[in-house]
C-alpha positions in Angstrom: -34.8 -73.8 17.9 -32.3 -73.5 15.0 -34.9 -72.0 12.8 -35.8 -69.5 15.4 -32.2 -68.5 15.9 -31.8 -68.2 12.1 -34.8 -65.9 11.8 -33.5 -63.7 14.6 -30.1 -63.5 13.0 -31.7 -62.6 9.7 -33.6 -59.8 11.3 -30.5 -58.4 13.1 -28.6 -58.6 9.8 -31.2 -56.4 8.2 -31.5 -54.2 11.2 -27.8 -53.2 11.2 -27.4 -53.3 7.4 -28.9 -49.9 7.0 -27.9 -47.5 4.2 -24.6 -46.0 5.2 -23.2 -45.1 1.8 -24.4 -42.2 -0.3 -27.1 -43.2 -2.7 -25.9 -43.9 -6.2 -27.5 -42.9 -9.5 -28.6 -46.0 -11.5 -27.4 -46.4 -15.0 -29.7 -47.0 -18.0 -28.9 -50.7 -17.9 -30.1 -51.2 -14.3 -32.9 -53.7 -13.6 -35.7 -53.9 -11.1 -37.5 -57.1 -10.5 -40.0 -58.7 -8.2 -38.9 -61.8 -6.2 -41.6 -64.2 -5.1 -40.8 -66.9 -2.6 -42.9 -70.0 -2.0 -44.3 -70.9 1.4 -41.9 -72.1 4.2 -43.1 -74.7 6.6 -40.8 -73.6 9.4 -43.0 -70.7 10.7 -46.6 -69.7 10.6 -45.9 -66.3 9.2 -44.1 -67.8 6.2 -46.8 -70.2 5.1 -48.2 -67.6 2.7 -45.0 -67.0 0.8 -43.1 -63.8 0.5 -42.5 -60.9 -1.9 -39.5 -58.5 -2.3 -38.0 -56.1 -4.8 -34.6 -56.5 -6.3 -32.5 -53.6 -7.7 -29.4 -54.6 -9.8 -27.0 -52.5 -11.7 -23.7 -54.0 -13.0 -22.4 -50.5 -13.8 -22.7 -49.2 -10.3 -22.4 -52.4 -8.3 -25.9 -52.2 -6.8 -27.5 -55.6 -6.1 -29.9 -55.1 -3.2 -33.2 -56.7 -2.2 -35.8 -54.5 -0.5 -38.0 -56.4 1.8 -41.2 -55.1 3.6 -41.5 -58.3 5.7 -39.2 -57.8 8.6 -40.5 -57.7 12.2 -39.0 -58.2 15.7 -40.8 -61.0 17.5 -38.7 -60.4 20.6 -40.1 -56.9 21.2 -42.2 -56.6 24.5 -45.8 -57.8 24.3 -45.4 -58.9 20.7 -48.2 -61.5 20.8 -50.5 -59.1 22.6 -49.9 -56.3 20.1 -50.2 -58.7 17.2 -53.6 -59.8 18.4 -54.7 -56.2 18.7 -53.4 -55.4 15.2 -50.7 -53.1 16.5 -47.7 -54.8 15.0 -45.2 -52.7 13.2 -43.1 -54.1 10.3 -40.2 -52.5 8.6 -38.6 -52.2 5.2 -35.1 -53.6 5.3 -32.7 -54.5 2.7 -30.0 -57.1 2.2 -27.6 -58.0 -0.6 -29.0 -60.3 -3.3 -26.6 -63.0 -2.3 -27.7 -63.0 1.3 -31.3 -63.1 0.2 -30.8 -66.2 -1.9 -28.7 -67.9 0.8 -31.6 -67.5 3.3 -34.2 -69.0 1.0 -31.9 -71.7 -0.3 -31.3 -72.6 3.4 -35.0 -73.0 3.9 -35.6 -74.9 0.7 -38.0 -72.4 -0.8 -38.6 -71.7 -4.4 -37.8 -68.2 -5.6 -39.1 -66.7 -8.9 -37.8 -63.5 -10.4 -39.9 -61.3 -12.6 -37.9 -58.4 -14.3 -40.2 -55.4 -14.6 -40.6 -53.7 -18.0 -39.9 -50.2 -16.8 -38.1 -47.3 -18.4 -34.7 -46.1 -17.1 -36.4 -43.0 -15.5 -39.1 -45.1 -13.8 -36.4 -47.4 -12.4 -34.4 -44.5 -11.0 -37.6 -43.0 -9.3 -38.6 -46.4 -7.9 -35.1 -47.0 -6.6 -34.8 -43.5 -5.0 -38.2 -44.1 -3.3 -37.1 -47.5 -1.9 -33.8 -46.0 -0.7 -35.6 -43.2 1.2 -38.3 -45.5 2.5 -35.5 -47.8 4.0 -34.0 -45.1 6.1 -34.4 -45.6 9.8 -36.8 -42.8 10.2 -39.0 -44.0 7.3 -38.9 -47.8 7.3 -41.6 -48.7 9.8 -45.3 -49.2 8.9 -48.4 -50.6 10.6 -48.8 -54.2 9.3 -52.3 -55.3 8.1 -52.5 -58.9 6.9 -55.2 -58.3 4.2 -54.5 -54.8 3.0 -51.0 -53.6 3.9 -48.4 -56.4 4.0 -45.1 -57.5 2.5 -46.8 -58.2 -0.9 -49.1 -55.2 -1.2 -46.4 -52.7 -0.4 -44.1 -53.7 -3.3 -47.2 -53.7 -5.6 -48.1 -50.2 -4.5 -44.5 -48.9 -5.0 -44.4 -50.3 -8.6 -47.8 -48.8 -9.4 -46.8 -45.4 -8.0 -43.7 -45.1 -10.0 -45.0 -46.5 -13.3 -45.7 -43.9 -15.9 -49.0 -45.4 -17.0 -51.8 -47.4 -15.7 -51.3 -51.1 -14.9 -54.1 -53.2 -16.1 -54.6 -56.6 -14.3 -56.5 -59.4 -15.9 -59.9 -60.1 -14.1 -60.0 -62.8 -11.5 -60.7 -66.2 -13.0 -63.0 -67.3 -10.2 -65.0 -65.8 -7.3 -63.0 -66.1 -4.1 -62.9 -64.5 -0.7 -60.1 -63.6 1.7 -61.0 -66.8 3.6 -60.8 -68.9 0.5 -57.2 -67.8 -0.1 -56.2 -68.3 3.5 -57.6 -71.8 3.2 -55.5 -72.5 0.2 -52.3 -71.6 2.1 -53.2 -73.6 5.2 -54.6 -76.7 3.6 -51.9 -78.9 5.2 -52.5 -77.3 8.7 -56.1 -78.1 9.7 -55.7 -76.8 13.3 -54.2 -73.5 12.2 -56.9 -73.2 9.5 -59.6 -74.0 12.1 -58.2 -71.4 14.5 -58.1 -68.6 11.9 -61.6 -69.5 10.8 -62.7 -68.9 14.4 -61.0 -65.5 14.6 -61.9 -63.9 11.2 -65.5 -62.9 10.9 -68.1 -62.6 8.1 -66.4 -59.8 6.3 -63.7 -62.3 5.2 -66.3 -64.1 3.2 -67.1 -61.3 0.8 -66.0 -61.9 -2.8 -62.9 -59.9 -3.6 -61.4 -58.7 -6.8 -58.0 -59.4 -8.4 -56.3 -56.6 -6.7 -57.4 -57.6 -3.2 -56.1 -61.1 -3.9 -52.6 -59.8 -4.1 -52.1 -60.0 -0.4 -51.0 -63.5 -1.2 -47.6 -63.3 -2.9 -48.3 -66.1 -5.4 -51.5 -64.3 -6.6 -49.5 -61.1 -6.9 -46.9 -62.9 -9.0 -49.5 -64.4 -11.3 -51.3 -61.0 -11.7 -48.0 -59.3 -12.6 -47.2 -62.0 -15.1 -50.4 -61.2 -17.1 -50.6 -57.4 -16.4 -50.2 -54.7 -19.1 -49.0 -51.1 -18.8 -51.3 -48.8 -20.6 -49.6 -45.6 -21.8 -52.7 -44.4 -23.7 -55.7 -45.8 -25.4 -53.7 -47.3 -28.2 -50.4 -48.3 -26.6 -49.8 -51.1 -24.1 -47.0 -53.5 -23.2 -46.4 -56.3 -20.6 -45.5 -55.3 -17.1 -43.1 -58.2 -16.8 -40.2 -58.3 -19.3 -39.0 -61.9 -18.5 -39.4 -64.5 -15.7 -37.0 -67.0 -14.4 -36.8 -69.5 -11.5 -33.8 -68.7 -9.3 -34.3 -71.5 -6.8 -36.4 -74.6 -6.9 -38.4 -75.9 -3.9 -36.5 -78.5 -1.9 -39.0 -80.9 -0.5 -36.5 -82.6 1.7 -35.7 -79.4 3.5 -39.0 -77.5 3.3 -41.4 -80.1 4.5 -44.0 -80.5 7.2 -42.3 -81.5 10.4 -45.1 -83.7 11.7 -48.3 -85.1 10.3 -51.4 -84.3 12.4 -53.4 -87.5 13.2 -56.3 -85.8 14.9 -58.0 -83.1 12.9 -60.5 -80.6 14.5 -63.5 -82.6 13.3 -62.2 -85.8 14.9 -61.5 -84.2 18.2 -64.9 -82.4 18.1 -66.8 -85.6 17.7 -64.7 -87.3 20.4 -65.6 -84.5 22.8 -69.3 -84.8 21.8 -69.2 -88.5 22.5 -67.6 -87.9 25.9 -70.2 -85.2 26.6 -73.0 -87.6 26.0 -71.4 -90.2 28.2 -71.0 -87.7 31.1 -74.6 -86.6 30.7 -75.8 -90.2 30.9 -73.8 -90.7 34.0 -75.3 -87.6 35.5 -78.9 -88.7 34.7 -78.5 -92.3 35.9 -76.5 -91.4 39.0 -79.1 -88.7 39.9 -76.5 -85.9 40.1 -74.7 -87.4 43.1 -71.3 -87.6 41.4 -68.9 -84.7 40.9 -67.7 -86.0 37.5 -70.2 -83.8 35.5 -69.2 -80.7 37.5 -65.5 -81.3 36.8 -66.2 -82.0 33.2 -68.3 -78.8 32.8 -65.6 -76.8 34.4 -63.2 -78.1 31.8 -65.2 -77.6 28.6 -66.9 -74.4 29.6 -63.6 -73.0 30.9 -61.8 -73.8 27.7 -64.7 -72.3 25.7 -64.5 -69.2 27.9 -60.8 -68.8 27.3 -61.4 -69.1 23.6 -64.2 -66.5 24.0 -61.8 -64.2 25.8 -59.5 -64.2 22.8 -62.4 -63.8 20.5 -63.7 -60.9 22.5 -60.4 -59.1 22.2 -60.3 -59.5 18.4 -63.9 -58.5 18.0 -64.1 -55.5 20.2 -60.5 -54.2 20.5 -58.4 -55.4 17.6 -57.5 -53.1 14.7 -57.2 -56.1 12.4 -59.8 -56.2 9.5 -62.6 -58.7 9.2 -62.7 -59.8 12.8 -66.1 -58.2 13.5 -68.9 -59.2 13.2 -68.1 -62.8 14.1 -70.8 -65.4 14.6 -68.5 -67.8 16.5 -69.1 -65.6 19.5 -72.5 -67.2 19.9 -71.0 -70.5 21.1 -67.5 -69.3 22.0 -67.9 -66.4 24.4 -66.4 -65.1 27.6 -69.6 -65.8 29.7 -68.7 -69.5 29.7 -65.6 -68.7 31.6 -67.6 -67.0 34.4 -70.0 -69.9 34.4 -67.2 -72.4 34.9 -66.2 -70.6 38.1 -69.8 -70.3 39.4 -70.5 -74.0 39.0 -68.7 -74.5 42.3 -70.6 -71.8 44.2 -73.9 -73.1 45.8 -75.1 -69.5 46.3 -74.9 -69.1 42.5 -77.3 -71.9 41.6 -79.9 -69.6 40.2 -77.4 -67.6 38.2 -76.0 -70.9 36.8 -79.5 -72.0 35.9 -80.2 -68.7 34.0 -76.9 -69.1 32.2 -77.7 -72.7 31.1 -81.2 -71.6 30.0 -79.9 -68.7 27.8 -77.0 -70.8 26.5 -79.3 -73.7 25.6 -81.8 -71.4 23.8 -79.1 -69.5 21.8 -77.3 -72.7 20.8 -80.6 -74.3 19.7 -81.2 -71.4 17.3 -77.5 -71.3 16.3 -77.5 -75.0 15.4 -80.9 -75.0 13.6 -79.9 -72.0 11.5 -76.3 -73.0 11.0 -76.5 -73.3 7.2 -78.1 -69.9 6.9 -75.6 -67.9 9.0 -73.8 -65.3 6.7 -70.4 -66.5 7.6 -68.3 -69.6 6.8 -68.1 -71.7 9.9 -66.0 -74.8 10.2 -67.9 -78.1 10.3 -66.2 -78.9 13.6 -68.2 -76.0 15.0 -71.3 -78.2 15.1 -70.1 -81.0 17.4 -68.1 -78.5 19.5 -71.1 -76.3 20.1 -73.4 -79.3 20.5 -71.3 -80.4 23.5 -72.0 -77.1 25.2 -75.6 -77.3 24.1 -76.0 -80.9 25.4 -74.5 -80.0 28.8 -76.7 -77.0 29.3 -79.7 -79.1 28.2 -78.8 -81.8 30.7 -78.7 -79.3 33.5 -82.1 -77.9 32.6 -83.5 -81.5 32.5 -82.0 -82.4 35.9 -83.4 -79.2 37.5 -86.8 -79.8 36.0 -86.7 -83.4 37.3 -85.7 -82.2 40.8 -88.5 -79.6 40.8 -91.1 -82.2 39.9 -89.7 -84.6 42.5 -89.8 -82.0 45.2 -93.3 -81.0 44.2 -94.6 -84.6 44.5 -92.9 -85.0 47.8 -94.4 -81.7 49.1 -97.9 -82.7 47.8 -97.7 -86.1 49.4 -96.7 -84.7 52.8 -99.5 -82.1 52.7 -102.0 -84.9 51.7 -100.9 -87.0 54.7 -101.2 -84.1 57.0 -104.7 -83.5 55.9 -105.6 -87.1 56.7 -104.1 -86.7 60.2 -101.3 -89.2 59.4 
């Protein structure tokens, strides 16, 4: 709760700390630097780190930090709009002292890279940041891969640098998903959830510039970048680098260790599914345990499919469609969970189980060849649904054969006059 209150207060500080003084003219000794903060374990949005731009000038007293990462989580329907990709962030600014206080309070590392810009380039960049931070200009539509708190500062630096910035090529082939995995390595459930939501487009190999949506990658790329003035003249983009704050592992630590990872839970559910199926077969379908269990697992799968449907068909976020997880995690399971209790829908339920069993059979057989990275836990999770649909088909087939034998025996006895 304290962390949430602190975040809200930080937002309100920026919200009301709008430019009220006339803009000053920077002196030739002014400095502009990029600040990179490490990840913070206190909130999901902060697990990827953060980037901001600092403008300092001893002659004029300017010492401000411009930050494209502010948003108001208390706005109406925030979660709904975030899922749909309709979240607006703002460019705010604070004093450098307040910025350091916030990140020291959280125990995060902060690295400052002074940019090797001319006096005129600094003035133009500062003027642009000042105008961009005005209430009528500060908002922008957030996009977590292509337009976020790290890519915006990069774009501003590139725009007001009199020359071309040359970045060193990527040292290894990676995708958007690979970089997300690096940031979420300590959070298996969050990693699993994001793997379900982002689709196959997130697995395409990306270049060095695309990797800069992660602040740490932006920092490393700036460190090695060169400014090309012409074919024969170039110089480093970063003039010098220093660590302002060191990471405090006592403050900035994971609150709880997760004992049960997605793969463990998935196999536990699969074991339970097999047990319920054996009960159904041996008890000849006379107990309600299988029906209650089916309502639970297909209902949960259906709710997950509902979220997935929104991200695939309605969200403005990138890389959410196509998504092969929709084969096993779809909204039709939610409808089936309701129909399980309606006797008049037996035929509809049978058709659902038949289609679900067929699709999941193909899905599991071709799992390695699907053009999308799927979590390993997907296999036991989807096998549970496959096993339940297969059990229902087996029980229906067994009932048909039993009824057929009973009917044939009765007709035979009638023919003998018995």
